[in-house]
Biopython code that builds the backbone (N, CA, C, O; Angstrom):
import numpy as np
from Bio.PDB.StructureBuilder import StructureBuilder

atoms = [
    (1, "UNK", "N", (0.845, -1.173, 0.000)),
    (1, "UNK", "CA", (0.000, 0.000, 0.000)),
    (1, "UNK", "C", (0.889, 1.234, 0.000)),
    (1, "UNK", "O", (1.724, 1.412, 0.886)),
    (2, "UNK", "N", (0.702, 2.072, -0.991)),
    (2, "UNK", "CA", (1.397, 3.352, -1.081)),
    (2, "UNK", "C", (0.441, 4.413, -0.539)),
    (2, "UNK", "O", (-0.719, 4.473, -0.944)),
    (3, "UNK", "N", (0.929, 5.243, 0.373)),
    (3, "UNK", "CA", (0.056, 6.205, 1.052)),
    (3, "UNK", "C", (0.620, 7.618, 0.971)),
    (3, "UNK", "O", (1.796, 7.831, 0.677)),
    (4, "UNK", "N", (-0.259, 8.566, 1.241)),
    (4, "UNK", "CA", (0.124, 9.977, 1.301)),
    (4, "UNK", "C", (0.918, 10.259, 2.567)),
    (4, "UNK", "O", (0.700, 9.629, 3.602)),
    (5, "UNK", "N", (1.838, 11.208, 2.475)),
    (5, "UNK", "CA", (2.571, 11.653, 3.652)),
    (5, "UNK", "C", (1.585, 12.166, 4.694)),
    (5, "UNK", "O", (0.663, 12.915, 4.370)),
    (6, "UNK", "N", (1.781, 11.761, 5.941)),
    (6, "UNK", "CA", (0.876, 12.161, 7.007)),
    (6, "UNK", "C", (-0.226, 11.161, 7.293)),
    (6, "UNK", "O", (-0.798, 11.170, 8.383)),
    (7, "UNK", "N", (-0.538, 10.291, 6.329)),
    (7, "UNK", "CA", (-1.572, 9.282, 6.539)),
    (7, "UNK", "C", (-1.114, 8.338, 7.640)),
    (7, "UNK", "O", (0.053, 7.948, 7.614)),
    (8, "UNK", "N", (-1.928, 7.942, 8.596)),
    (8, "UNK", "CA", (-3.384, 8.034, 8.652)),
    (8, "UNK", "C", (-3.908, 9.319, 9.270)),
    (8, "UNK", "O", (-5.116, 9.455, 9.464)),
    (9, "UNK", "N", (-3.043, 10.253, 9.579)),
    (9, "UNK", "CA", (-3.481, 11.553, 10.091)),
    (9, "UNK", "C", (-3.808, 12.485, 8.935)),
    (9, "UNK", "O", (-4.349, 12.061, 7.914)),
    (10, "UNK", "N", (-3.479, 13.743, 9.104)),
    (10, "UNK", "CA", (-3.758, 14.737, 8.065)),
    (10, "UNK", "C", (-2.785, 14.590, 6.908)),
    (10, "UNK", "O", (-1.607, 14.290, 7.106)),
    (11, "UNK", "N", (-3.282, 14.800, 5.711)),
    (11, "UNK", "CA", (-2.466, 14.707, 4.499)),
    (11, "UNK", "C", (-3.043, 15.641, 3.446)),
    (11, "UNK", "O", (-4.210, 16.025, 3.513)),
    (12, "UNK", "N", (-2.222, 15.998, 2.486)),
    (12, "UNK", "CA", (-2.649, 16.831, 1.367)),
    (12, "UNK", "C", (-2.864, 15.960, 0.147)),
    (12, "UNK", "O", (-2.315, 14.862, 0.054)),
    (13, "UNK", "N", (-3.670, 16.455, -0.799)),
    (13, "UNK", "CA", (-3.946, 15.723, -2.029)),
    (13, "UNK", "C", (-3.559, 16.584, -3.232)),
    (13, "UNK", "O", (-3.188, 17.748, -3.088)),
    (14, "UNK", "N", (-3.655, 15.988, -4.410)),
    (14, "UNK", "CA", (-3.409, 16.721, -5.650)),
    (14, "UNK", "C", (-1.979, 16.651, -6.150)),
    (14, "UNK", "O", (-1.603, 17.410, -7.044)),
    (15, "UNK", "N", (-1.164, 15.749, -5.590)),
    (15, "UNK", "CA", (0.221, 15.612, -6.045)),
    (15, "UNK", "C", (0.283, 14.677, -7.250)),
    (15, "UNK", "O", (-0.294, 13.590, -7.233)),
    (16, "UNK", "N", (0.988, 15.109, -8.295)),
    (16, "UNK", "CA", (1.144, 14.288, -9.501)),
    (16, "UNK", "C", (1.926, 13.022, -9.176)),
    (16, "UNK", "O", (2.929, 13.063, -8.464)),
    (17, "UNK", "N", (1.455, 11.895, -9.709)),
    (17, "UNK", "CA", (2.100, 10.598, -9.502)),
    (17, "UNK", "C", (2.874, 10.265, -10.771)),
    (17, "UNK", "O", (2.313, 10.256, -11.866)),
    (18, "UNK", "N", (4.172, 9.991, -10.615)),
    (18, "UNK", "CA", (4.982, 9.578, -11.759)),
    (18, "UNK", "C", (5.418, 8.136, -11.572)),
    (18, "UNK", "O", (5.378, 7.599, -10.465)),
    (19, "UNK", "N", (5.835, 7.516, -12.671)),
    (19, "UNK", "CA", (6.377, 6.169, -12.618)),
    (19, "UNK", "C", (5.367, 5.053, -12.742)),
    (19, "UNK", "O", (5.741, 3.883, -12.653)),
    (20, "UNK", "N", (4.099, 5.369, -12.945)),
    (20, "UNK", "CA", (3.086, 4.304, -13.038)),
    (20, "UNK", "C", (3.346, 3.387, -14.225)),
    (20, "UNK", "O", (3.235, 2.167, -14.105)),
    (21, "UNK", "N", (3.689, 3.963, -15.362)),
    (21, "UNK", "CA", (3.968, 3.131, -16.539)),
    (21, "UNK", "C", (5.220, 2.292, -16.327)),
    (21, "UNK", "O", (5.247, 1.120, -16.702)),
    (22, "UNK", "N", (6.257, 2.873, -15.729)),
    (22, "UNK", "CA", (7.498, 2.140, -15.472)),
    (22, "UNK", "C", (7.281, 0.999, -14.489)),
    (22, "UNK", "O", (7.966, -0.021, -14.560)),
    (23, "UNK", "N", (6.335, 1.163, -13.574)),
    (23, "UNK", "CA", (6.067, 0.142, -12.555)),
    (23, "UNK", "C", (5.194, -0.987, -13.073)),
    (23, "UNK", "O", (5.069, -2.019, -12.415)),
    (24, "UNK", "N", (4.593, -0.811, -14.233)),
    (24, "UNK", "CA", (3.628, -1.778, -14.750)),
    (24, "UNK", "C", (4.293, -2.772, -15.693)),
    (24, "UNK", "O", (5.015, -2.392, -16.614)),
    (25, "UNK", "N", (4.037, -4.035, -15.447)),
    (25, "UNK", "CA", (4.420, -5.115, -16.361)),
    (25, "UNK", "C", (3.485, -6.289, -16.088)),
    (25, "UNK", "O", (2.675, -6.211, -15.164)),
    (26, "UNK", "N", (3.569, -7.376, -16.859)),
    (26, "UNK", "CA", (2.601, -8.472, -16.682)),
    (26, "UNK", "C", (2.576, -9.114, -15.297)),
    (26, "UNK", "O", (1.591, -9.763, -14.948)),
    (27, "UNK", "N", (3.637, -8.949, -14.495)),
    (27, "UNK", "CA", (3.643, -9.574, -13.170)),
    (27, "UNK", "C", (3.196, -8.609, -12.068)),
    (27, "UNK", "O", (3.125, -9.001, -10.903)),
    (28, "UNK", "N", (2.893, -7.355, -12.417)),
    (28, "UNK", "CA", (2.527, -6.341, -11.434)),
    (28, "UNK", "C", (1.062, -5.942, -11.583)),
    (28, "UNK", "O", (0.578, -5.736, -12.696)),
    (29, "UNK", "N", (0.370, -5.837, -10.473)),
    (29, "UNK", "CA", (-1.013, -5.374, -10.454)),
    (29, "UNK", "C", (-1.069, -4.091, -9.626)),
    (29, "UNK", "O", (-0.700, -4.095, -8.452)),
    (30, "UNK", "N", (-1.529, -2.992, -10.231)),
    (30, "UNK", "CA", (-1.689, -1.724, -9.533)),
    (30, "UNK", "C", (-3.172, -1.490, -9.290)),
    (30, "UNK", "O", (-3.971, -1.528, -10.226)),
    (31, "UNK", "N", (-3.541, -1.250, -8.046)),
    (31, "UNK", "CA", (-4.919, -0.970, -7.676)),
    (31, "UNK", "C", (-5.011, 0.493, -7.259)),
    (31, "UNK", "O", (-4.392, 0.906, -6.279)),
    (32, "UNK", "N", (-5.778, 1.263, -8.000)),
    (32, "UNK", "CA", (-5.941, 2.687, -7.709)),
    (32, "UNK", "C", (-7.048, 2.854, -6.672)),
    (32, "UNK", "O", (-8.215, 2.573, -6.948)),
    (33, "UNK", "N", (-6.676, 3.312, -5.481)),
    (33, "UNK", "CA", (-7.644, 3.525, -4.421)),
    (33, "UNK", "C", (-8.033, 4.984, -4.283)),
    (33, "UNK", "O", (-9.218, 5.307, -4.196)),
    (34, "UNK", "N", (-7.047, 5.868, -4.264)),
    (34, "UNK", "CA", (-7.328, 7.294, -4.062)),
    (34, "UNK", "C", (-6.515, 8.092, -5.069)),
    (34, "UNK", "O", (-5.605, 8.839, -4.709)),
    (35, "UNK", "N", (-6.864, 7.916, -6.340)),
    (35, "UNK", "CA", (-6.241, 8.684, -7.412)),
    (35, "UNK", "C", (-7.354, 9.311, -8.238)),
    (35, "UNK", "O", (-8.503, 8.870, -8.212)),
    (36, "UNK", "N", (-6.980, 10.350, -8.971)),
    (36, "UNK", "CA", (-7.929, 10.938, -9.909)),
    (36, "UNK", "C", (-7.138, 11.476, -11.089)),
    (36, "UNK", "O", (-5.949, 11.775, -10.979)),
    (37, "UNK", "N", (-7.815, 11.592, -12.205)),
    (37, "UNK", "CA", (-7.201, 12.152, -13.400)),
    (37, "UNK", "C", (-7.414, 13.656, -13.376)),
    (37, "UNK", "O", (-8.525, 14.138, -13.155)),
    (38, "UNK", "N", (-6.344, 14.380, -13.606)),
    (38, "UNK", "CA", (-6.391, 15.839, -13.646)),
    (38, "UNK", "C", (-5.642, 16.249, -14.919)),
    (38, "UNK", "O", (-4.412, 16.305, -14.933)),
    (39, "UNK", "N", (-6.389, 16.531, -15.974)),
    (39, "UNK", "CA", (-5.761, 16.761, -17.272)),
    (39, "UNK", "C", (-5.150, 15.450, -17.751)),
    (39, "UNK", "O", (-5.834, 14.429, -17.820)),
    (40, "UNK", "N", (-3.876, 15.481, -18.079)),
    (40, "UNK", "CA", (-3.173, 14.265, -18.505)),
    (40, "UNK", "C", (-2.499, 13.546, -17.342)),
    (40, "UNK", "O", (-1.918, 12.478, -17.535)),
    (41, "UNK", "N", (-2.567, 14.110, -16.143)),
    (41, "UNK", "CA", (-1.861, 13.552, -14.986)),
    (41, "UNK", "C", (-2.795, 12.722, -14.112)),
    (41, "UNK", "O", (-4.005, 12.947, -14.071)),
    (42, "UNK", "N", (-2.206, 11.765, -13.421)),
    (42, "UNK", "CA", (-2.877, 11.034, -12.350)),
    (42, "UNK", "C", (-2.344, 11.649, -11.061)),
    (42, "UNK", "O", (-1.131, 11.750, -10.876)),
    (43, "UNK", "N", (-3.247, 12.063, -10.166)),
    (43, "UNK", "CA", (-2.843, 12.740, -8.935)),
    (43, "UNK", "C", (-3.427, 12.036, -7.716)),
    (43, "UNK", "O", (-4.374, 11.256, -7.822)),
    (44, "UNK", "N", (-2.846, 12.325, -6.565)),
    (44, "UNK", "CA", (-3.327, 11.755, -5.307)),
    (44, "UNK", "C", (-4.664, 12.386, -4.938)),
    (44, "UNK", "O", (-4.916, 13.556, -5.225)),
    (45, "UNK", "N", (-5.518, 11.585, -4.295)),
    (45, "UNK", "CA", (-6.846, 12.084, -3.930)),
    (45, "UNK", "C", (-7.335, 11.470, -2.624)),
    (45, "UNK", "O", (-8.537, 11.285, -2.435)),
    (46, "UNK", "N", (-6.411, 11.155, -1.725)),
    (46, "UNK", "CA", (-6.802, 10.571, -0.453)),
    (46, "UNK", "C", (-5.587, 10.120, 0.323)),
    (46, "UNK", "O", (-4.474, 10.580, 0.067)),
    (47, "UNK", "N", (-5.794, 9.215, 1.278)),
    (47, "UNK", "CA", (-4.717, 8.723, 2.123)),
    (47, "UNK", "C", (-4.048, 7.483, 1.585)),
    (47, "UNK", "O", (-2.828, 7.445, 1.423)),
    (48, "UNK", "N", (-4.839, 6.471, 1.308)),
    (48, "UNK", "CA", (-4.316, 5.232, 0.716)),
    (48, "UNK", "C", (-4.404, 5.387, -0.794)),
    (48, "UNK", "O", (-5.499, 5.360, -1.357)),
    (49, "UNK", "N", (-3.282, 5.546, -1.445)),
    (49, "UNK", "CA", (-3.247, 5.911, -2.853)),
    (49, "UNK", "C", (-3.298, 4.705, -3.784)),
    (49, "UNK", "O", (-4.192, 4.613, -4.626)),
    (50, "UNK", "N", (-2.358, 3.790, -3.647)),
    (50, "UNK", "CA", (-2.245, 2.642, -4.549)),
    (50, "UNK", "C", (-1.962, 1.370, -3.774)),
    (50, "UNK", "O", (-1.245, 1.384, -2.773)),
    (51, "UNK", "N", (-2.530, 0.274, -4.244)),
    (51, "UNK", "CA", (-2.133, -1.045, -3.792)),
    (51, "UNK", "C", (-1.259, -1.632, -4.879)),
    (51, "UNK", "O", (-1.611, -1.566, -6.056)),
    (52, "UNK", "N", (-0.122, -2.208, -4.506)),
    (52, "UNK", "CA", (0.797, -2.788, -5.484)),
    (52, "UNK", "C", (0.985, -4.253, -5.127)),
    (52, "UNK", "O", (1.464, -4.585, -4.043)),
    (53, "UNK", "N", (0.602, -5.121, -6.049)),
    (53, "UNK", "CA", (0.753, -6.562, -5.860)),
    (53, "UNK", "C", (1.539, -7.135, -7.029)),
    (53, "UNK", "O", (1.602, -6.535, -8.102)),
    (54, "UNK", "N", (2.138, -8.298, -6.814)),
    (54, "UNK", "CA", (2.928, -8.918, -7.873)),
    (54, "UNK", "C", (2.753, -10.428, -7.850)),
    (54, "UNK", "O", (2.366, -11.019, -6.841)),
    (55, "UNK", "N", (3.044, -11.021, -8.971)),
    (55, "UNK", "CA", (3.032, -12.471, -9.138)),
    (55, "UNK", "C", (4.483, -12.915, -9.312)),
    (55, "UNK", "O", (5.251, -12.261, -10.017)),
    (56, "UNK", "N", (4.856, -14.013, -8.678)),
    (56, "UNK", "CA", (6.200, -14.569, -8.819)),
    (56, "UNK", "C", (6.172, -16.065, -8.643)),
    (56, "UNK", "O", (5.131, -16.646, -8.335)),
    (57, "UNK", "N", (7.317, -16.690, -8.841)),
    (57, "UNK", "CA", (7.370, -18.159, -8.720)),
    (57, "UNK", "C", (7.160, -18.618, -7.281)),
    (57, "UNK", "O", (6.784, -19.763, -7.030)),
    (58, "UNK", "N", (7.414, -17.690, -6.323)),
    (58, "UNK", "CA", (7.161, -17.953, -4.914)),
    (58, "UNK", "C", (6.904, -16.612, -4.220)),
    (58, "UNK", "O", (6.985, -15.558, -4.851)),
    (59, "UNK", "N", (6.597, -16.654, -2.933)),
    (59, "UNK", "CA", (6.259, -15.417, -2.226)),
    (59, "UNK", "C", (7.437, -14.450, -2.157)),
    (59, "UNK", "O", (7.241, -13.235, -2.173)),
    (60, "UNK", "N", (8.643, -14.970, -2.081)),
    (60, "UNK", "CA", (9.820, -14.095, -2.036)),
    (60, "UNK", "C", (9.955, -13.311, -3.329)),
    (60, "UNK", "O", (10.155, -12.096, -3.303)),
    (61, "UNK", "N", (9.847, -13.992, -4.454)),
    (61, "UNK", "CA", (9.961, -13.303, -5.742)),
    (61, "UNK", "C", (8.825, -12.307, -5.939)),
    (61, "UNK", "O", (9.049, -11.203, -6.436)),
    (62, "UNK", "N", (7.619, -12.679, -5.558)),
    (62, "UNK", "CA", (6.479, -11.770, -5.696)),
    (62, "UNK", "C", (6.692, -10.514, -4.855)),
    (62, "UNK", "O", (6.447, -9.406, -5.333)),
    (63, "UNK", "N", (7.138, -10.668, -3.623)),
    (63, "UNK", "CA", (7.396, -9.522, -2.747)),
    (63, "UNK", "C", (8.487, -8.632, -3.339)),
    (63, "UNK", "O", (8.342, -7.409, -3.343)),
    (64, "UNK", "N", (9.569, -9.216, -3.836)),
    (64, "UNK", "CA", (10.658, -8.441, -4.445)),
    (64, "UNK", "C", (10.157, -7.654, -5.654)),
    (64, "UNK", "O", (10.525, -6.492, -5.830)),
    (65, "UNK", "N", (9.337, -8.264, -6.473)),
    (65, "UNK", "CA", (8.797, -7.578, -7.650)),
    (65, "UNK", "C", (7.874, -6.431, -7.245)),
    (65, "UNK", "O", (7.912, -5.359, -7.849)),
    (66, "UNK", "N", (7.055, -6.650, -6.238)),
    (66, "UNK", "CA", (6.135, -5.597, -5.789)),
    (66, "UNK", "C", (6.914, -4.398, -5.267)),
    (66, "UNK", "O", (6.604, -3.261, -5.623)),
    (67, "UNK", "N", (7.915, -4.632, -4.433)),
    (67, "UNK", "CA", (8.692, -3.516, -3.900)),
    (67, "UNK", "C", (9.531, -2.844, -4.981)),
    (67, "UNK", "O", (9.750, -1.635, -4.916)),
    (68, "UNK", "N", (10.006, -3.592, -5.969)),
    (68, "UNK", "CA", (10.735, -2.981, -7.086)),
    (68, "UNK", "C", (9.803, -2.050, -7.859)),
    (68, "UNK", "O", (10.225, -0.981, -8.299)),
    (69, "UNK", "N", (8.549, -2.442, -8.027)),
    (69, "UNK", "CA", (7.567, -1.582, -8.706)),
    (69, "UNK", "C", (7.291, -0.331, -7.882)),
    (69, "UNK", "O", (7.216, 0.767, -8.433)),
    (70, "UNK", "N", (7.141, -0.482, -6.574)),
    (70, "UNK", "CA", (6.887, 0.671, -5.698)),
    (70, "UNK", "C", (8.028, 1.676, -5.802)),
    (70, "UNK", "O", (7.784, 2.883, -5.780)),
    (71, "UNK", "N", (9.259, 1.208, -5.914)),
    (71, "UNK", "CA", (10.415, 2.105, -6.010)),
    (71, "UNK", "C", (10.371, 2.978, -7.263)),
    (71, "UNK", "O", (11.029, 4.018, -7.303)),
    (72, "UNK", "N", (9.619, 2.586, -8.276)),
    (72, "UNK", "CA", (9.510, 3.358, -9.518)),
    (72, "UNK", "C", (8.425, 4.436, -9.449)),
    (72, "UNK", "O", (8.385, 5.337, -10.287)),
    (73, "UNK", "N", (7.562, 4.340, -8.463)),
    (73, "UNK", "CA", (6.445, 5.281, -8.308)),
    (73, "UNK", "C", (6.883, 6.420, -7.400)),
    (73, "UNK", "O", (7.551, 6.200, -6.391)),
    (74, "UNK", "N", (6.502, 7.637, -7.765)),
    (74, "UNK", "CA", (6.887, 8.793, -6.955)),
    (74, "UNK", "C", (5.784, 9.836, -6.929)),
    (74, "UNK", "O", (5.112, 10.074, -7.933)),
    (75, "UNK", "N", (5.607, 10.451, -5.773)),
    (75, "UNK", "CA", (4.811, 11.668, -5.623)),
    (75, "UNK", "C", (5.225, 12.312, -4.307)),
    (75, "UNK", "O", (5.761, 11.646, -3.421)),
    (76, "UNK", "N", (4.975, 13.591, -4.188)),
    (76, "UNK", "CA", (5.386, 14.328, -2.998)),
    (76, "UNK", "C", (4.765, 13.710, -1.749)),
    (76, "UNK", "O", (3.552, 13.508, -1.682)),
    (77, "UNK", "N", (5.607, 13.413, -0.760)),
    (77, "UNK", "CA", (5.147, 12.884, 0.515)),
    (77, "UNK", "C", (4.857, 11.395, 0.532)),
    (77, "UNK", "O", (4.371, 10.875, 1.536)),
    (78, "UNK", "N", (5.144, 10.701, -0.555)),
    (78, "UNK", "CA", (4.839, 9.269, -0.640)),
    (78, "UNK", "C", (5.487, 8.488, 0.502)),
    (78, "UNK", "O", (6.641, 8.721, 0.862)),
    (79, "UNK", "N", (4.726, 7.570, 1.053)),
    (79, "UNK", "CA", (5.241, 6.666, 2.075)),
    (79, "UNK", "C", (4.659, 5.278, 1.871)),
    (79, "UNK", "O", (3.586, 5.120, 1.288)),
    (80, "UNK", "N", (5.375, 4.278, 2.354)),
    (80, "UNK", "CA", (4.879, 2.905, 2.322)),
    (80, "UNK", "C", (5.670, 2.084, 3.340)),
    (80, "UNK", "O", (6.809, 2.403, 3.681)),
    (81, "UNK", "N", (5.043, 1.045, 3.800)),
    (81, "UNK", "CA", (5.705, 0.155, 4.758)),
    (81, "UNK", "C", (6.589, -0.814, 3.997)),
    (81, "UNK", "O", (6.291, -1.199, 2.867)),
    (82, "UNK", "N", (7.674, -1.196, 4.635)),
    (82, "UNK", "CA", (8.615, -2.112, 3.996)),
    (82, "UNK", "C", (8.574, -3.509, 4.609)),
    (82, "UNK", "O", (9.393, -4.365, 4.276)),
    (83, "UNK", "N", (7.616, -3.734, 5.507)),
    (83, "UNK", "CA", (7.543, -5.031, 6.184)),
    (83, "UNK", "C", (6.297, -5.829, 5.779)),
    (83, "UNK", "O", (6.006, -6.856, 6.392)),
    (84, "UNK", "N", (5.576, -5.388, 4.783)),
    (84, "UNK", "CA", (4.381, -6.119, 4.353)),
    (84, "UNK", "C", (4.791, -7.253, 3.434)),
    (84, "UNK", "O", (5.693, -7.102, 2.610)),
    (85, "UNK", "N", (4.130, -8.383, 3.578)),
    (85, "UNK", "CA", (4.417, -9.531, 2.709)),
    (85, "UNK", "C", (5.517, -10.426, 3.229)),
    (85, "UNK", "O", (5.880, -11.392, 2.558)),
    (86, "UNK", "N", (6.057, -10.146, 4.390)),
    (86, "UNK", "CA", (7.110, -10.985, 4.945)),
    (86, "UNK", "C", (6.457, -12.144, 5.683)),
    (86, "UNK", "O", (5.579, -11.955, 6.524)),
    (87, "UNK", "N", (6.897, -13.322, 5.355)),
    (87, "UNK", "CA", (6.315, -14.532, 5.953)),
    (87, "UNK", "C", (7.259, -15.085, 7.005)),
    (87, "UNK", "O", (6.960, -16.103, 7.630)),
]
sb = StructureBuilder()
sb.init_structure("model")
sb.init_model(0)
sb.init_chain("A")
sb.init_seg("    ")
for serial, (resi, resn, name, xyz) in enumerate(atoms, 1):
    if name == "N":
        sb.init_residue(resn, " ", resi, " ")
    sb.init_atom(name, np.array(xyz, "f"), 0.0, 1.0, " ", f" {name:<3s}", serial, name[0])
structure = sb.get_structure()
């Protein structure tokens, strides 16, 4: 889960999100939770912005792919946990 800076408390919206195309490939699933289209840009529109999931030969590979995709996504104040998916 990629979230806005300040979430779950107060946060600002309307920040342009970059890297969505770079993060997308057949093994990556991006779930838009709090995004909106503003002109040609996709911008933040809430606290929980994107869910990023991946498919791999095992849970380790899937987790590595998901976090590699998250590293390609950027917007002002972006935050995410690094301990999700650990078994």
